[in-house]
C-alpha positions in Angstrom: 55.9 -46.5 -23.2 54.9 -49.8 -21.5 57.4 -52.1 -19.8 56.5 -55.8 -19.0 58.4 -58.6 -17.3 58.2 -61.4 -19.8 60.2 -64.2 -18.1 62.6 -64.5 -15.2 64.7 -67.0 -13.3 62.4 -68.5 -10.6 63.7 -67.9 -7.0 66.5 -65.6 -8.1 67.8 -64.9 -4.7 68.0 -68.5 -3.8 70.2 -68.9 -6.9 72.4 -66.0 -5.8 72.8 -67.5 -2.3 73.5 -71.0 -3.6 76.1 -69.6 -6.0 77.8 -67.6 -3.3 77.8 -70.4 -0.7 79.2 -72.8 -3.3 82.4 -70.8 -3.3 83.2 -71.7 0.4 81.6 -75.1 0.9 83.2 -78.5 0.6 80.0 -80.4 -0.3 78.5 -80.0 -3.8 75.9 -77.3 -3.2 73.1 -78.4 -5.6 72.9 -81.7 -3.7 72.0 -79.8 -0.5 68.7 -78.3 0.6 68.5 -74.6 0.7 68.1 -74.8 4.5 71.4 -76.7 4.7 73.1 -74.3 2.4 72.1 -71.3 4.6 72.6 -73.0 8.0 75.6 -71.1 9.1 74.4 -67.7 7.8 73.2 -65.2 10.4 69.5 -64.9 10.8 66.5 -66.6 12.4 64.5 -67.1 9.2 65.5 -68.0 5.6 64.6 -64.5 4.5 66.8 -62.9 7.2 69.6 -65.2 6.2 69.2 -64.2 2.6 69.2 -60.5 3.6 72.4 -61.1 5.5 74.2 -62.9 2.7 73.0 -60.7 -0.1 73.8 -57.5 1.8 77.3 -58.8 2.6 77.9 -59.7 -1.1 76.9 -56.3 -2.4 78.7 -54.4 0.4 82.0 -56.3 -0.4 81.8 -56.1 -4.2 81.2 -59.9 -4.6 79.1 -59.4 -7.7 79.6 -62.7 -9.5 76.7 -64.6 -7.9 74.4 -61.9 -9.2 75.2 -62.8 -12.8 73.2 -66.1 -12.6 69.6 -65.0 -12.4 68.3 -63.4 -15.6 65.1 -61.5 -16.5 63.6 -60.7 -19.9 61.6 -57.5 -20.4 59.3 -56.2 -23.2 59.4 -52.5 -23.9 56.6 -51.2 -26.1 56.7 -47.8 -27.7 60.1 -46.3 -27.0 61.9 -44.0 -29.4 64.8 -45.0 -31.5 66.7 -42.3 -29.6 66.1 -44.2 -26.4 66.9 -47.5 -28.1 70.3 -46.1 -29.2 71.2 -45.4 -25.6 70.0 -48.6 -24.0 71.6 -50.9 -26.6 75.1 -49.5 -25.8 75.2 -51.9 -22.8 77.0 -54.8 -24.3 76.1 -57.4 -21.7 72.4 -57.0 -22.3 70.7 -59.0 -25.1 68.3 -57.3 -27.4 65.8 -57.9 -30.1 64.3 -54.7 -31.7 61.3 -54.4 -34.1 62.8 -54.1 -37.6 62.2 -51.1 -39.8 63.5 -53.1 -42.7 60.7 -55.7 -42.6 58.0 -53.8 -40.8 56.7 -50.8 -42.8 54.4 -48.0 -41.7 52.5 -47.6 -45.0 49.1 -47.8 -43.3 49.7 -45.1 -40.7 47.7 -41.9 -41.1 50.2 -39.0 -41.2 47.7 -36.7 -39.6 47.5 -39.1 -36.6 51.2 -38.9 -36.3 50.9 -35.2 -35.7 48.5 -36.1 -32.8 51.0 -38.5 -31.2 50.8 -41.8 -33.0 54.0 -43.6 -34.1 56.4 -40.9 -32.9 57.3 -40.2 -29.2 56.7 -36.6 -28.2 59.3 -35.2 -25.8 57.8 -33.5 -22.7 59.7 -30.3 -23.6 57.3 -29.9 -26.6 54.3 -29.4 -24.4 55.5 -28.5 -21.0 56.5 -24.8 -20.6 58.4 -25.5 -17.4 60.5 -28.5 -18.7 64.2 -28.0 -18.5 66.5 -30.7 -19.8 70.2 -31.4 -19.7 72.3 -28.8 -21.4 69.2 -26.5 -21.7 70.5 -23.0 -22.1 67.0 -21.5 -21.5 64.7 -21.9 -18.6 60.9 -22.1 -18.6 59.1 -20.5 -21.7 55.8 -18.9 -22.2 52.6 -20.5 -23.6 53.1 -18.9 -27.0 56.5 -20.6 -27.4 55.0 -23.9 -26.3 52.3 -23.6 -29.0 54.9 -22.8 -31.6 57.0 -25.8 -30.5 53.9 -28.1 -30.8 53.2 -26.8 -34.3 56.7 -27.1 -35.5 57.1 -30.6 -34.0 53.7 -31.9 -35.3 54.4 -30.5 -38.8 57.9 -32.1 -39.0 56.8 -35.6 -37.9 53.7 -35.5 -40.1 55.7 -34.5 -43.1 58.4 -37.1 -42.5 55.9 -39.9 -42.5 54.2 -38.5 -45.6 57.6 -38.4 -47.3 58.3 -42.0 -46.1 55.0 -43.3 -47.5 55.6 -41.4 -50.8 58.9 -43.1 -51.2 57.3 -46.5 -50.6 54.7 -45.6 -53.3 57.6 -44.8 -55.6 59.1 -48.2 -55.1 61.8 -47.6 -52.5 62.2 -50.5 -50.1 61.3 -49.9 -46.4 65.0 -50.3 -45.4 65.8 -47.2 -47.5 62.6 -45.2 -47.2 63.0 -45.3 -43.3 66.0 -42.9 -43.6 63.6 -40.0 -43.6 61.7 -41.0 -40.4 62.5 -39.1 -37.2 64.6 -40.4 -34.4 61.5 -40.3 -32.3 59.9 -43.1 -34.3 58.6 -45.8 -31.9 60.1 -49.2 -31.7 59.4 -52.3 -29.5 62.3 -54.0 -27.7 62.8 -57.3 -25.9 65.8 -57.2 -23.6 67.4 -59.7 -21.2 70.0 -59.1 -18.5 71.2 -60.6 -15.2 70.9 -58.9 -11.9 74.4 -57.5 -11.8 74.0 -55.9 -15.2 70.6 -54.5 -14.4 72.2 -52.7 -11.4 74.9 -51.3 -13.7 72.3 -50.2 -16.2 70.4 -48.5 -13.4 73.6 -46.7 -12.3 74.0 -45.2 -15.7 70.4 -44.8 -17.0 68.4 -44.1 -13.9 70.7 -41.3 -12.8 69.5 -37.8 -12.5 71.6 -36.7 -15.5 70.2 -39.4 -17.8 67.9 -38.5 -20.7 64.3 -38.5 -19.5 63.0 -41.4 -21.7 65.7 -43.9 -21.0 65.5 -42.9 -17.3 61.8 -43.7 -17.3 62.4 -47.0 -19.0 65.0 -48.0 -16.4 62.8 -46.9 -13.5 60.0 -49.1 -14.8 62.4 -52.0 -15.2 63.6 -51.4 -11.6 60.1 -51.5 -10.3 59.5 -54.9 -11.9 62.9 -56.1 -10.7 62.2 -55.1 -7.1 59.2 -57.4 -7.2 61.2 -60.3 -8.7 64.3 -60.0 -6.5 63.2 -57.7 -3.6 66.1 -58.2 -1.2 68.8 -57.5 -3.9 67.0 -54.4 -5.2 66.0 -53.0 -1.8 69.6 -53.1 -0.8 70.6 -51.5 -4.1 68.0 -48.8 -3.6 69.0 -48.1 0.0 72.8 -48.3 -0.2 74.2 -48.3 -3.7 72.0 -46.3 -6.1 73.4 -43.0 -7.5 77.0 -43.9 -6.5 78.2 -45.0 -9.9 79.0 -48.5 -8.5 81.7 -50.6 -10.1 79.2 -53.2 -11.3 80.2 -53.5 -14.9 82.1 -56.7 -15.8 
């Protein structure tokens, strides 16, 4: 999987601060300089003032200003299982590569057994991997080899069946029914800062499924570069607390 920041609101934390200060100022905020906007906020520098205000907003549950800045991310090569989890968040906007109009008729089924097109869970190859609701602990190497064989055969055969159905005249939208839930898709998703924190509460948690957790962690890494004060505060004071960030 590869996650990329495609586009984002410039100066997101200036937008957050302007929106928050607008609530308590008589002058029309957009007509003021940012320095004037932040004049009465505690701090010697603009960054310190932003840290003060943003920290105060998050600590007191004033999340509205965080809905204004928005970021768009591209996700390459996640499974449809992962897609089904992330698309449950109704305040995130999505576009997903279609399996009705994009067919995989030129994919070599033998390469699928080697890892192309289908995401391979770590529990297939890692003898020490223990997932949620796992009734067994670590396994021996013989079991891992058997898992690898069963998984590779299953995904290869499913792609072979899919391509056979295409050859028999079935449309891709119907032939895709035989493809596994691990089939890779590409996603473009957009969300605001508030929603991103909520998604992180749910999907970067220790009990989240490994793939959606990895996606969310990668998104958080990019977000921390885009809006560092907000996500530093989230990381230090709010993460893993199931915050009430959802609208």
